[in-house]
ROTI-241564 format. One record per residue: chain; x negated, y negated, z negated of N, C-alpha, C in turn. Coordinates in Angstrom, 2 decimals, padded with zeros to 5 digits. Example, Ala and Ser with C-alpha at 12.3 -4.5 7.8 and 13.67 -1.06 7.14 Angstrom:
2
<"A"; <-013.19; 005.69; -007.80>; <-012.30; 004.50; -007.80>; <-013.20; 003.30; -007.80>>
<"A"; <-012.85; 002.25; -007.08>; <-013.67; 001.06; -007.14>; <-012.90; -000.03; -007.87>>
//
This chain:
106
<"A"; <-001.70; -012.09; 018.76>; <-002.54; -011.36; 019.67>; <-001.96; -011.55; 021.07>>
<"A"; <-002.78; -012.03; 021.96>; <-002.35; -012.22; 023.34>; <-002.50; -010.89; 024.08>>
<"A"; <-001.44; -010.48; 024.77>; <-001.48; -009.27; 025.58>; <-001.62; -009.72; 027.04>>
<"A"; <-002.73; -009.36; 027.68>; <-002.93; -009.81; 029.06>; <-001.99; -009.10; 030.02>>
<"A"; <-001.70; -009.76; 031.13>; <-000.91; -009.12; 032.18>; <-001.74; -007.97; 032.74>>
<"A"; <-001.07; -006.99; 033.31>; <-001.76; -005.78; 033.77>; <-002.87; -006.10; 034.76>>
<"A"; <-002.65; -007.05; 035.64>; <-003.70; -007.37; 036.62>; <-004.94; -008.00; 035.98>>
<"A"; <-004.81; -008.53; 034.77>; <-005.95; -009.13; 034.06>; <-006.58; -008.19; 033.04>>
<"A"; <-006.03; -007.01; 032.89>; <-006.56; -006.04; 031.94>; <-007.71; -005.28; 032.57>>
<"A"; <-008.87; -005.34; 031.96>; <-010.04; -004.64; 032.48>; <-010.56; -003.66; 031.45>>
<"A"; <-011.41; -002.77; 031.89>; <-011.95; -001.74; 031.00>; <-012.78; -002.31; 029.85>>
<"A"; <-013.33; -003.52; 030.02>; <-014.13; -004.12; 028.96>; <-013.33; -005.09; 028.10>>
<"A"; <-012.01; -005.14; 028.28>; <-011.16; -006.03; 027.47>; <-011.11; -005.51; 026.03>>
<"A"; <-011.03; -006.40; 025.07>; <-011.00; -006.05; 023.64>; <-009.81; -005.13; 023.31>>
<"A"; <-008.68; -005.35; 023.93>; <-007.50; -004.53; 023.70>; <-007.75; -003.08; 024.11>>
<"A"; <-008.46; -002.88; 025.22>; <-008.82; -001.54; 025.68>; <-009.81; -000.91; 024.70>>
<"A"; <-010.72; -001.70; 024.20>; <-011.69; -001.22; 023.23>; <-011.01; -000.73; 021.95>>
<"A"; <-009.98; -001.44; 021.50>; <-009.29; -001.11; 020.27>; <-008.32; 000.06; 020.46>>
<"A"; <-007.51; 000.00; 021.50>; <-006.44; 000.98; 021.70>; <-006.78; 002.13; 022.63>>
<"A"; <-007.74; 001.92; 023.50>; <-007.99; 002.88; 024.57>; <-007.19; 002.47; 025.79>>
<"A"; <-007.65; 002.90; 026.97>; <-007.01; 002.46; 028.21>; <-005.53; 002.82; 028.30>>
<"A"; <-005.14; 004.08; 028.04>; <-003.72; 004.43; 028.24>; <-002.75; 003.57; 027.41>>
<"A"; <-003.06; 003.36; 026.14>; <-002.17; 002.56; 025.29>; <-002.23; 001.08; 025.63>>
<"A"; <-003.42; 000.58; 025.96>; <-003.54; -000.82; 026.35>; <-002.78; -001.08; 027.65>>
<"A"; <-002.81; -000.14; 028.57>; <-002.08; -000.28; 029.83>; <-000.57; -000.31; 029.58>>
<"A"; <-000.08; 000.59; 028.71>; <001.34; 000.62; 028.38>; <001.78; -000.71; 027.75>>
<"A"; <000.97; -001.18; 026.81>; <001.28; -002.44; 026.13>; <001.31; -003.59; 027.13>>
<"A"; <000.35; -003.58; 028.04>; <000.26; -004.64; 029.04>; <001.42; -004.58; 030.02>>
<"A"; <001.86; -003.39; 030.39>; <003.02; -003.25; 031.30>; <004.29; -003.82; 030.66>>
<"A"; <004.47; -003.56; 029.38>; <005.70; -003.99; 028.69>; <005.65; -005.43; 028.20>>
<"A"; <004.48; -005.86; 027.71>; <004.40; -007.16; 027.04>; <003.35; -008.09; 027.63>>
<"A"; <002.85; -007.80; 028.82>; <001.82; -008.62; 029.45>; <002.21; -010.09; 029.54>>
<"A"; <001.31; -010.96; 029.13>; <001.56; -012.39; 029.18>; <002.19; -012.95; 027.92>>
<"A"; <002.48; -012.09; 026.95>; <003.12; -012.54; 025.70>; <002.13; -012.57; 024.55>>
<"A"; <002.47; -013.34; 023.55>; <001.71; -013.36; 022.31>; <002.51; -012.54; 021.30>>
<"A"; <001.88; -011.55; 020.70>; <002.55; -010.68; 019.73>; <001.97; -010.95; 018.34>>
<"A"; <002.80; -010.77; 017.35>; <002.39; -010.98; 015.96>; <002.56; -009.67; 015.19>>
<"A"; <001.51; -008.86; 015.13>; <001.62; -007.58; 014.42>; <001.91; -007.78; 012.94>>
<"A"; <002.63; -006.85; 012.36>; <002.96; -006.91; 010.94>; <001.70; -006.77; 010.10>>
<"A"; <001.68; -007.43; 008.97>; <000.55; -007.35; 008.06>; <000.77; -006.32; 006.96>>
<"A"; <001.99; -005.84; 006.83>; <002.35; -004.82; 005.83>; <002.04; -005.29; 004.41>>
<"A"; <002.21; -006.57; 004.16>; <001.90; -007.11; 002.84>; <002.74; -006.48; 001.74>>
<"A"; <004.00; -006.17; 002.04>; <004.86; -005.57; 001.03>; <004.36; -004.18; 000.63>>
<"A"; <003.94; -003.40; 001.61>; <003.40; -002.07; 001.32>; <002.10; -002.17; 000.52>>
<"A"; <001.26; -003.10; 000.91>; <-000.01; -003.28; 000.21>; <000.23; -003.70; -001.24>>
<"A"; <001.20; -004.59; -001.45>; <001.51; -005.05; -002.80>; <002.04; -003.90; -003.66>>
<"A"; <002.93; -003.08; -003.09>; <003.47; -001.94; -003.83>; <002.36; -000.97; -004.21>>
<"A"; <001.44; -000.73; -003.30>; <000.32; 000.16; -003.59>; <-000.56; -000.42; -004.69>>
<"A"; <-000.84; -001.71; -004.60>; <-001.66; -002.38; -005.62>; <-001.00; -002.28; -006.99>>
<"A"; <000.29; -002.58; -007.06>; <001.01; -002.53; -008.34>; <001.03; -001.13; -008.90>>
<"A"; <001.26; -000.13; -008.06>; <001.26; 001.26; -008.52>; <-000.12; 001.66; -009.04>>
<"A"; <-001.16; 001.22; -008.36>; <-002.53; 001.53; -008.79>; <-002.86; 000.86; -010.12>>
<"A"; <-002.43; -000.39; -010.28>; <-002.64; -001.11; -011.54>; <-001.94; -000.38; -012.68>>
<"A"; <-000.67; 000.00; -012.46>; <000.09; 000.69; -013.50>; <-000.56; 002.03; -013.86>>
<"A"; <-000.99; 002.77; -012.85>; <-001.61; 004.06; -013.10>; <-002.86; 003.90; -013.98>>
<"A"; <-003.68; 002.93; -013.65>; <-004.92; 002.71; -014.41>; <-004.62; 002.21; -015.82>>
<"A"; <-003.70; 001.26; -015.93>; <-003.38; 000.67; -017.23>; <-002.77; 001.70; -018.17>>
<"A"; <-002.01; 002.62; -017.63>; <-001.36; 003.64; -018.46>; <-002.30; 004.73; -018.93>>
<"A"; <-003.53; 004.72; -018.45>; <-004.51; 005.68; -018.96>; <-005.14; 005.18; -020.27>>
<"A"; <-004.79; 003.95; -020.66>; <-005.32; 003.41; -021.91>; <-006.39; 002.37; -021.73>>
<"A"; <-006.75; 002.07; -020.50>; <-007.76; 001.05; -020.23>; <-007.14; -000.32; -020.54>>
<"A"; <-007.90; -001.18; -021.16>; <-007.40; -002.50; -021.56>; <-007.01; -003.33; -020.35>>
<"A"; <-006.00; -004.18; -020.55>; <-005.48; -005.02; -019.47>; <-006.57; -005.90; -018.85>>
<"A"; <-007.48; -006.36; -019.67>; <-008.57; -007.20; -019.17>; <-009.42; -006.45; -018.16>>
<"A"; <-009.78; -005.23; -018.47>; <-010.61; -004.42; -017.58>; <-009.85; -004.06; -016.30>>
<"A"; <-008.58; -003.76; -016.42>; <-007.76; -003.44; -015.25>; <-007.67; -004.66; -014.34>>
<"A"; <-007.45; -005.82; -014.94>; <-007.36; -007.06; -014.17>; <-008.64; -007.33; -013.39>>
<"A"; <-009.78; -007.14; -014.04>; <-011.06; -007.36; -013.37>; <-011.24; -006.36; -012.24>>
<"A"; <-010.88; -005.10; -012.47>; <-011.06; -004.05; -011.46>; <-010.26; -004.33; -010.19>>
<"A"; <-009.07; -004.92; -010.35>; <-008.21; -005.15; -009.19>; <-008.20; -006.60; -008.72>>
<"A"; <-008.92; -007.46; -009.40>; <-008.99; -008.85; -008.98>; <-007.69; -009.62; -009.17>>
<"A"; <-006.97; -009.28; -010.25>; <-005.74; -009.99; -010.59>; <-005.88; -010.56; -011.98>>
<"A"; <-004.90; -011.33; -012.40>; <-004.97; -011.89; -013.75>; <-004.49; -010.86; -014.77>>
<"A"; <-004.93; -011.05; -016.00>; <-004.49; -010.18; -017.08>; <-002.97; -010.31; -017.26>>
<"A"; <-002.45; -011.49; -017.03>; <-001.00; -011.71; -017.13>; <-000.26; -010.83; -016.11>>
<"A"; <-000.80; -010.69; -014.91>; <-000.18; -009.84; -013.90>; <-000.09; -008.40; -014.39>>
<"A"; <-001.16; -007.91; -015.00>; <-001.17; -006.54; -015.53>; <-000.13; -006.40; -016.63>>
<"A"; <-000.11; -007.33; -017.56>; <000.87; -007.27; -018.66>; <002.30; -007.34; -018.14>>
<"A"; <002.55; -008.22; -017.18>; <003.90; -008.33; -016.61>; <004.34; -007.05; -015.93>>
<"A"; <003.43; -006.43; -015.19>; <003.76; -005.17; -014.52>; <004.09; -004.09; -015.55>>
<"A"; <003.32; -004.03; -016.61>; <003.58; -003.03; -017.66>; <004.92; -003.29; -018.34>>
<"A"; <005.22; -004.56; -018.58>; <006.49; -004.90; -019.22>; <007.68; -004.59; -018.30>>
<"A"; <007.53; -004.87; -017.02>; <008.62; -004.67; -016.06>; <008.82; -003.21; -015.66>>
<"A"; <007.81; -002.38; -015.94>; <007.86; -000.97; -015.55>; <007.53; -000.08; -016.74>>
<"A"; <008.41; -000.05; -017.74>; <008.11; 000.76; -018.93>; <008.09; 002.25; -018.59>>
<"A"; <007.29; 002.97; -019.34>; <007.25; 004.43; -019.17>; <008.57; 005.02; -019.61>>
<"A"; <009.01; 006.06; -018.93>; <010.22; 006.76; -019.33>; <009.95; 007.47; -020.64>>
<"A"; <010.80; 007.26; -021.61>; <010.61; 007.90; -022.91>; <011.51; 009.11; -023.01>>
<"A"; <010.95; 010.19; -023.52>; <011.69; 011.43; -023.68>; <012.13; 011.56; -025.13>>
<"A"; <013.29; 012.16; -025.37>; <013.74; 012.34; -026.75>; <012.81; 013.29; -027.51>>
<"A"; <012.67; 013.04; -028.79>; <011.80; 013.89; -029.61>; <012.38; 015.29; -029.68>>
<"A"; <011.52; 016.27; -029.64>; <011.95; 017.67; -029.72>; <011.38; 018.29; -030.98>>
<"A"; <012.07; 019.30; -031.47>; <011.59; 019.96; -032.67>; <010.29; 020.70; -032.39>>
<"A"; <010.09; 021.08; -031.14>; <008.88; 021.80; -030.76>; <008.29; 021.09; -029.54>>
<"A"; <007.12; 020.47; -029.72>; <006.50; 019.73; -028.62>; <006.22; 020.63; -027.43>>
<"A"; <005.87; 021.88; -027.68>; <005.59; 022.80; -026.58>; <006.82; 023.02; -025.72>>
<"A"; <007.99; 023.07; -026.34>; <009.23; 023.24; -025.59>; <009.46; 022.04; -024.68>>
<"A"; <009.15; 020.84; -025.17>; <009.31; 019.63; -024.38>; <008.40; 019.67; -023.17>>
<"A"; <007.14; 020.03; -023.38>; <006.18; 020.12; -022.28>; <006.64; 021.16; -021.28>>
<"A"; <007.08; 022.33; -021.78>; <007.54; 023.40; -020.91>; <008.74; 022.94; -020.06>>
<"A"; <009.68; 022.25; -020.66>; <010.86; 021.78; -019.95>; <010.46; 020.77; -018.86>>
<"A"; <009.53; 019.89; -019.20>; <009.10; 018.90; -018.20>; <008.38; 019.54; -017.06>>
<"A"; <007.57; 020.55; -017.33>; <006.86; 021.26; -016.27>; <007.83; 022.04; -015.40>>
<"A"; <008.86; 022.59; -016.00>; <009.84; 023.36; -015.25>; <010.62; 022.47; -014.29>>
<"A"; <010.84; 021.18; -014.66>; <011.57; 020.26; -013.78>; <010.73; 019.81; -012.61>>
<"A"; <009.41; 019.82; -012.77>; <008.52; 019.30; -011.73>; <008.42; 020.19; -010.52>>
//
């Protein structure tokens, strides 16, 4: 993204349209004449996608359906499930006690 020098920044400039005049002016004062490369946040997006896939797959929906819903391969879904196993709790003599203990920790 090219940041225009302050003298070339006008009210109808795209940067002003996106950021508003005060922020576009600040950006232009500091970085006018430079080309900036904003972050794409791909790592954050990937983490969110993987968490969403895991959440859906763990509800019991088949890997094929999850893959179609998120536009990934079935292998990706299976790999994520294999790499992120659910935490297993020890068996209790009373299931209600186990549920109660887990709720108390939350």
